[in-house]
C-alpha positions as CSV (number, residue, x, y, z in Angstrom):
1,M,13.8,16.5,6.0
2,E,16.7,18.5,4.5
3,D,16.8,16.3,1.5
4,A,13.2,17.0,0.5
5,K,12.8,19.5,-2.3
6,V,9.5,21.0,-1.1
7,K,8.6,21.5,2.6
8,A,5.5,22.5,4.6
9,K,4.8,22.4,8.3
10,L,1.8,22.7,10.6
11,R,2.7,23.6,14.1
12,M,0.5,23.7,17.2
13,A,-2.2,21.6,15.5
14,R,-5.0,21.1,18.0
15,I,-5.0,17.3,17.8
16,S,-2.9,14.7,19.5
17,A,0.2,13.4,17.7
18,K,-1.0,9.8,18.3
19,K,-4.2,10.4,16.3
20,V,-2.4,12.1,13.4
21,G,0.3,9.4,13.3
22,I,-2.3,6.7,12.4
23,V,-3.4,8.7,9.4
24,A,0.2,9.7,8.5
25,D,1.1,6.0,8.1
26,L,-1.5,5.7,5.4
27,V,0.1,8.2,3.0
28,R,3.8,8.1,3.8
29,G,5.8,7.1,0.7
30,K,2.8,7.5,-1.7
31,S,2.6,9.7,-4.7
32,L,1.1,13.1,-4.0
33,H,-2.0,12.4,-6.1
34,D,-2.6,9.0,-4.4
35,A,-2.1,10.5,-0.9
36,K,-4.6,13.3,-1.6
37,V,-7.2,10.8,-2.9
38,S,-6.7,8.6,0.2
39,L,-7.0,11.5,2.6
40,S,-10.1,13.0,0.8
41,F,-12.0,9.8,1.5
42,D,-10.9,9.7,5.2
43,R,-13.4,11.4,7.4
44,T,-11.2,12.1,10.4
45,K,-10.0,15.5,11.6
46,A,-6.4,14.4,11.1
47,A,-7.0,13.6,7.5
48,K,-8.5,17.0,6.8
49,M,-5.4,18.7,8.4
50,L,-3.0,16.5,6.4
51,L,-4.9,17.2,3.2
52,K,-4.7,20.9,3.8
53,L,-1.0,20.7,4.5
54,M,-0.4,18.6,1.3
55,R,-2.2,21.2,-0.7
56,S,0.0,23.9,0.8
57,A,3.1,21.9,0.0
58,E,1.8,21.4,-3.6
59,A,1.3,25.2,-3.9
60,N,4.8,25.8,-2.6
61,A,6.2,23.4,-5.3
62,K,4.3,25.1,-8.1
63,N,4.8,28.7,-7.1
64,N,8.2,28.7,-5.6
65,Q,10.1,26.1,-7.5
66,N,8.1,25.5,-10.7
67,I,7.7,21.8,-10.1
68,D,4.9,19.8,-11.7
69,S,2.7,18.2,-9.0
70,G,2.3,15.0,-11.0
71,S,6.0,14.1,-10.3
72,L,5.9,14.6,-6.5
73,Y,5.6,12.0,-3.8
74,V,5.5,12.1,0.0
75,S,9.2,11.6,0.9
76,Y,9.0,12.7,4.5
77,L,6.1,12.9,7.0
78,S,6.8,13.4,10.6
79,V,4.4,13.9,13.5
80,G,5.5,14.9,16.9
81,P,3.9,16.2,20.1
82,G,3.6,19.9,20.7
83,P,3.0,21.7,24.0
84,S,0.0,20.6,26.0
85,M,-2.6,23.1,27.3
86,K,-3.5,22.2,30.9
87,R,-7.1,23.0,32.0
88,H,-9.2,21.9,35.0
89,R,-12.7,20.8,35.6
90,A,-14.7,20.5,38.8
91,G,-14.6,17.0,40.3
92,S,-16.4,15.3,43.1
93,K,-16.0,16.4,46.7
94,G,-14.6,19.8,45.8
95,R,-11.6,18.4,43.9
96,V,-10.3,19.3,40.5
97,N,-9.9,16.9,37.6
98,P,-7.2,17.9,35.1
99,I,-7.9,18.1,31.3
100,I,-4.9,18.0,29.0
101,K,-5.5,19.4,25.5
102,R,-2.7,18.1,23.4
103,T,-1.2,19.7,20.3
104,S,1.1,18.3,17.6
105,H,3.7,19.5,15.0
106,I,3.4,18.0,11.5
107,F,6.3,18.2,9.0
108,L,5.8,17.3,5.4
109,G,8.5,16.9,2.7
110,L,7.7,16.3,-1.0
111,D,10.3,15.1,-3.5
112,E,10.3,14.5,-7.2
113,V,10.2,10.9,-8.5
114,D,13.4,9.9,-10.2
115,G,13.6,7.9,-13.4
116,S,14.1,4.7,-11.2
117,S,10.8,5.6,-9.5
118,A,11.5,5.7,-5.7
119,I,7.9,4.7,-5.0
120,E,8.1,1.4,-6.9
121,S,11.4,0.6,-5.2
122,A,9.9,1.2,-1.8
123,D,7.0,-1.1,-2.7
124,S,9.4,-3.8,-3.9
125,K,11.3,-3.6,-0.6
126,K,8.1,-4.3,1.3
127,R,7.3,-7.3,-0.9
128,E,10.8,-8.7,-0.5
129,G,10.7,-8.3,3.2
130,G,7.4,-10.2,3.4
131,A,8.8,-13.0,1.2
132,K,11.8,-13.6,3.4
133,K,9.7,-14.3,6.5
């Protein structure tokens, strides 16, 4: 993530990393505009969290580094588990059933598109990989 120009992070998000990872795969490597459009039509809680994080990173780019948001793409998106909150619920025969409330850490890095267009080169690599099979 050190090579990304603009960074934003969301720590202790009250959703499991597995659920966020599915949505993160949809926007990884896309331009910022395309990623925000994709997330705005997704109705999941993870999409709302990622959209808010992308808007925060976009604001960081505009205000801190004077970068135009039209030239940004999602260069780094990492989701990992955070600490779990352990709770209990009454079970049958006087026992206790555990409840694990999972959290996650989300790290986002935005970078400027070069003249060679890193997004197009990533798409062409995917196409080449599919053609070799």
